[in-house]
N, C-alpha and C positions, 0 to 999 in steps of 0.2 A: 628473509623478507617474506611477508605473508602475501596473499593473493590480491591485496588491494592495489589499485593504481596509485602510483606516487607522482605528485606534481612538484616535488622538490628533489633536490639532490640528496642521495643516500649513499654513503660510502659502502661499497660492497665488501662483504666478508667472504672468506673462503667457503665454498659450497653454496653460495647464493645462486639462485637461478633467476634470470631476468628475461622478459619478453620485450623486444625492441619494436615499438610501433613507429612507422615512418609516414611521412607526408611529402609528396612531391613538391608542394608549394612552400615547404619549410626552408628557411635559410638560417645560417649561423648568426648568433648575436655576440656582440663584443663581450658581454659579461660571462660568456662560456669559458673564457680564459681563466677565470677564478676556480674552475672546477676540474680542468684537465690535469692529468698527472704525467703524460708522456710527451716527448718532443714531437713525435709523429702526429698526435692529436692536435697539438698547438700549431704545427705547421699546416695541417689541413684546414684549420679554422682560418688562419691568416690567408691562405690561398683562396679560400671561398669568399672571404670578405673583400679581398682585392678584386677578384673576378666580378663580384656583385657590384662594387662601386664603379667599375669601369664600364658596366653595361648601360 
């Protein structure tokens, strides 16, 4: 991946280096499920969405 900021999902290849930018006001979105590959990631999204909807 080059040094440009990506606003879309890019499947990582071996050796790719990424910088993760975070925002404390960010919350998960339902469409994130289309992009996750692991059970743990899916579980965390479900957990955060449930917690967000109960607030």
